[in-house]
N, C-alpha and C positions, 0 to 999 in steps of 0.2 A: 589430568582432569578426566573423570569418569561420569560424564553427563549425557543422558539420552534425551534427544529432542525430536519430537514429531513435527514436521512441517506440512501443513495442508496447502497443496498447490505445487505446480511444476512450471509456473511462469517465470517472468524475469526476476522479480524480487525474491520469490521462493528459491530460485536457483542461485541467486547471489548470496542469500543468507546461508543456504546449505553449503556452498563452497567455502565460505569463510569460517563457519562454525566447524565443519568437518576438518578443515586444515589446521584448526586450533586444537583438535583432539576430541571434539564432541562426537558422539555416536548419533548420526543423523538419519532419520527415515523420512522420505517424502511420500505422501499419500495423494495421488491425483488420478484424474480420469483420462489424461492424455497418454494413450498407450505407447506412442512413439517415444515420448519423453521418458516414460518409465523404463522402457527397454534400453534406451541410450544411457540413462543414468546407471543402470545395473551393469551394462556391458563396458562402458568407457569411463565411468565415474563422472563427477560434475566438473565442468571446465569453466574457469573464470579468466577473462582477459582484462588485465589491469589498465589503468590510465597510461602506463608506460608501454603498453603493447605486449607485455610478457604474459604467458599463459601459465596458469596454476591448475593442477588437477588434484582432486581429492576423492576418496572412496566414500560412497554413501549407499544406502539401501533405498529402493523405490518400489512402490506397489500400488495397485488400484483396488486392493482388497482390504477393507477395514478390519476384517477378522485377524489380519496379520499384525495389527498394531494395538492389540489389547493391553490394558493396564498401563498406558502411557501416563506419565506424571507431569509432563510439560509439553505444551503444544503451541506452535506459532501459526496463526491463521493468516495466510497470504493468498487466498483465492480472491476472485473478483467479487464485488459487492452483490451482484445478482446471483452468486453461487453460495451465499452465506447460509441460506436456509438448509441447503443440502449438506453443507459443511457441519452445521449444528447436529444433524442426524448422525453423521459419521463420528463426530466427537462423543456423542452419547454412547456409542458402541465401544469407542477406543479408550476413553479416559478412566483412570482409577478414581476412587472416591475422594481422595485428597489432592486431586490434580489441579492444574491451572492452565487455561487457554488464554493466550494473549493475542488480540487482534491488532494488526498493523495495517489494516485495510484503508482504502480511500472511502470518502463519503460518510454520511451519518446513518445511524440505525443498526450498524453491525453488532455492537455490544448487546442491544436489546434483543435482536434476533437470536443470538447465541444463548443469552441468558434464559430465554423462554424455554429452551430445550434442556440445557445442562445446568441451569441454576446460576443466579447472579454471583454467588460466592466463588464460582469457578471460572469467572471471566474477568479479565483486566484489559484495559485499552492502552494502546501505545501509538506513537506518531513517529514517522521517519521521513526525512527529506532526502534519503538516498535515491539516486537515479540508476537505472540499469536498462540495458537493451538486450533482448533475447535474440541471439544470432541463429539459433537452431535448437533442436531438442537437447537439453542438458548443457547448452553453451550460452554463456552470458557475458556481456561486456559492461564494465563499470561505466556509468554515464556521468558521474560526478559524486564527490564525497558529500556527506551530510551528517545529520545527527539522528539519534534515537532517544526519544523520551518515553519512559514507562510510568504507568500509574502505580503509585505506592500500593503495595499489597503484601500481606504476610508471607506469601509464597513466591515473591518475585525475585528473591535473592539469587537462586541458581541461574536463572536466565540472565540477570544483570551481569553476573560474573562471567558466564559463557560468552556473552556479547563483547565484554571488555577484552577478554583473552583473544577474541577473534579480530581485534583491532577496530571495533566500532567505538564511536564517541557516544557514550551513554549517560543519561541522567535519569533519576527517579524523582517524580514530581507529585505533589498532592493534587494539583488542579489540572488533570489531564483533559478535561472538557474544554478549557481555554485553548490548549494546544490542538485539540481535534478541530475546533472551529478555525484556528489559525491555518491548519493544513487545508481545510475546506476553501478558505480564501485563495490559497496558492493554486489548488487544483482547479477551481472554477476559473481562475484568471489565465492559466496556462494550457490546461489539457484540451478543452474544446477547440481553441484557436489552432493549436498545432495539429489537431486531428482534421480540421476542416481544410486548412491550407497545406497540410502535409509538409511541415518544416520542423527542424530541431528547435528545442526550447529557445536557444539564444537568438534565433532569427527574428523572434517577436520583437526584440529590442532594436532591431535594425530597420524595421518598417514602421513609419510613423502612424499609419492607420491601425495596424495591429497593436502597436504599443498603447494607443489610446483606448482601444477596446479592452485590452488587458487591464488597464487602470480602471475603466468603468466597471468591469466585472468584479474586480477586487473590492472596489468601493461599495458596490451593491451588497455584497455578502457581509461586509463590515457593518452596514446599516441594519441589516437583519439581525446580526449578532447583538448589536446594542439594544434592539427591541426586545430581546430575550434576556437582557441583563448579563450577557457574556462579555467578559473582559478579555480581549484578544491579547496574545503574547507579544504584540508589537504596536507601536503608536501609529505607524503609517502603513496601511495595507497595500497600497500601490508600490511603495518602496520595497516592502517585503517580497512582493511577487517579482519585482524586477531583479532583486538580489538573488533569488532562487533561480530565476531564468538564466542569469549570468553564471551562477555557480554550476549549473547543469547545462551549459550552453550547447554541448554536443549531443546531449541525450534526446532520444525520441520518447516523448511522453507515453505512458502506458496506454492512454486513449488512442494516440496515433498508431501505436503498435497493434492495438485491437482492430482499428479500421483497416490497416494494411493487410491483415490476414483474414478479414471478413468476419471477425468475431463480434459478439455483443459488447457494447461499451458500458461504462459505469456512469453515463450521463444522468440517468434517473436518480442515482444516489448523490450526485454532485449538484449540477445546476437544477435538476428537477426538485431536489429537496430544498434548495434555496427558494425556488418559486413557491413551493407548497407552504413553507414556513413563513415566507413573506406575506402571502395571502392571509394566513391566519392572524397576522398582526396588522394587516392593512398597509404593509410596506410594498411599494411597487418595485418590481425587479425586471424591467423590460429587456435588458441586455442578457441576463441569465435565461430568461424565457426564450429569447431568440436563439441562443446557443443550444438550449435544450431541444428546441424544435428542429434546428438544422442538423445536429448530430443524429437525432433519431431518424431524420429524413434520409440519412445515408443508407439506412437498412430497410426503409419502408418500400 
């Protein structure tokens, strides 16, 4: 396979996708601002620790200079939601005229931010339930297997094929908005709680008070979704959140990883968006509002 893929980001999921895609034969370039990771990736390659503890190493190219990524035809956007505006500017410099950028980011609003800069025809959304923990610059541990759902698009074929060859479970769907809201349910239910209590995902299922909060968070998001006419990809939001927490039991959520390294979180794009959209429809979201305030308070 001779596929070139540009990945924006050098965090946990970006490193995971880079490792699997490169191991399957894709030519992977990572564009990021974390210079220590860029250096490590170029020097040692990308290192992936599997669920069985075995290490896999693959060669990739990494850079912090967008001018080295000109005329890219396929890009995966895996930066944090608060970095999307900057990522859009980088993509404007990097992408070719007939290119496609696919966002697999958390939260709402990322597609719209990218589309304002590079045009809606060059943006597609996707959703993944993969879990990963960054162990260091260029080193990632799989936190649990999951799925990838990609929005149907005329140019999505090469990415779909590359992901399948890399061992991912992939589907192409017409209604990606439903899946995006489904992931919002999961993220709102799991991420802020793990970040505040500083436990792996599965621990939420073992503590009754945390489990109830997880159920309440998921239920609130589902009510907001219904107010907007969004049909979620599951019937029971609480059960869906619990299932993902169990599947990724050993994983540290991305929000917990951000908190532990003193980085900004995606709480505004997750619980903050739930609160904002709920207010617009007159739907109360007190538990999401509390999580929004508490996680923001960690950095105030």
